[in-house]
C-alpha positions in Angstrom: 99.0 85.7 78.6 97.2 87.0 81.6 93.8 88.5 81.3 92.9 91.5 83.4 89.9 93.6 84.4 90.2 97.3 83.9 87.7 100.0 84.1 86.9 102.7 81.6 84.7 105.8 81.7 82.5 105.2 78.7 81.9 108.9 78.1 85.4 110.2 78.8 87.5 107.3 77.5 85.6 106.5 74.3 84.8 108.8 71.4 81.4 108.6 69.8 82.6 105.9 67.3 83.7 103.8 70.2 80.4 104.3 72.0 78.5 103.4 68.7 80.5 100.1 68.4 79.9 99.4 72.1 76.1 100.1 71.8 76.0 97.8 68.7 77.8 94.9 70.2 77.3 94.8 74.0 74.9 92.4 75.7 75.3 94.2 79.0 72.0 96.0 79.9 73.8 98.3 82.4 76.0 99.6 79.6 73.0 100.0 77.2 71.2 102.0 79.9 74.1 104.4 80.1 74.4 104.7 76.4 70.6 105.3 76.0 71.3 108.6 77.7 74.1 109.6 75.3 73.8 112.9 73.6 74.9 111.5 70.2 71.9 110.3 68.1 74.0 107.7 66.4 74.8 106.0 69.7 71.2 106.1 70.7 70.4 104.7 67.2 72.5 101.6 68.0 71.0 101.3 71.5 67.4 101.1 70.1 68.5 98.5 67.5 70.2 96.2 70.1 67.8 93.5 71.3 69.7 93.3 74.6 68.4 96.8 75.5 66.0 96.4 78.4 62.3 96.6 77.3 61.5 99.3 79.9 64.3 101.5 78.5 63.1 101.0 74.9 59.5 101.9 76.0 60.9 105.0 77.8 62.8 106.0 74.7 59.7 105.6 72.6 57.7 107.9 74.9 60.5 110.5 74.9 60.8 110.2 71.1 57.2 111.5 70.7 58.3 114.7 72.6 61.3 115.4 70.4 61.0 118.4 68.0 60.5 117.8 64.3 63.9 119.2 63.4 65.7 116.7 65.7 63.7 113.8 64.3 65.0 114.8 60.8 68.5 114.6 62.1 67.8 111.3 63.8 66.5 109.7 60.6 70.0 108.8 59.4 71.2 107.7 62.8 68.8 104.8 63.3 67.2 106.5 66.3 63.7 106.4 64.9 60.3 105.4 66.3 60.1 102.6 63.7 63.4 101.1 64.9 62.3 101.2 68.5 59.0 99.5 67.7 60.8 96.9 65.5 63.3 96.0 68.2 60.4 95.7 70.7 58.7 93.3 68.3 61.8 91.2 67.9 62.2 90.9 71.6 58.6 89.9 72.0 58.9 87.3 69.3 62.0 85.9 71.0 60.5 85.9 74.5 56.9 85.1 73.7 54.0 87.5 74.6 53.6 86.4 78.3 57.3 86.5 79.2 57.6 89.8 77.4 54.9 91.4 79.5 56.3 89.9 82.7 59.9 91.0 81.9 58.6 94.5 81.1 56.8 94.7 84.4 59.8 93.5 86.4 62.2 95.9 84.6 59.8 98.8 85.2 59.6 98.1 88.9 63.4 97.7 89.2 64.2 100.9 87.3 61.6 103.0 89.0 62.5 101.8 92.4 66.3 102.2 92.0 66.1 105.2 89.7 68.7 103.9 87.2 67.0 105.5 84.2 65.2 108.9 84.1 
């Protein structure tokens, strides 16, 4: 059986359940960055719980979460897109990398994303 490479448009070819599964299981940071911008709170909930999500993206989502209205935060409670989950994932990543490597990785990611504008 031959294997092949094919492309999909994550937002047009996958329904929200497919995007949730992808956010939960992928190790690809580029895909996680795209899914972090998804309008579905359950997709974002899986992104913030995935330890492969870039640190800079998680920090950005944490900042943006503080600006979300109270009513949306109530909806997001069940989705997993909560401040506590973002902070917990950041702690897991820091534990895995160590404090120094965590800070260095965060700085490098911030420079890359700010310079190339891949996340807004």
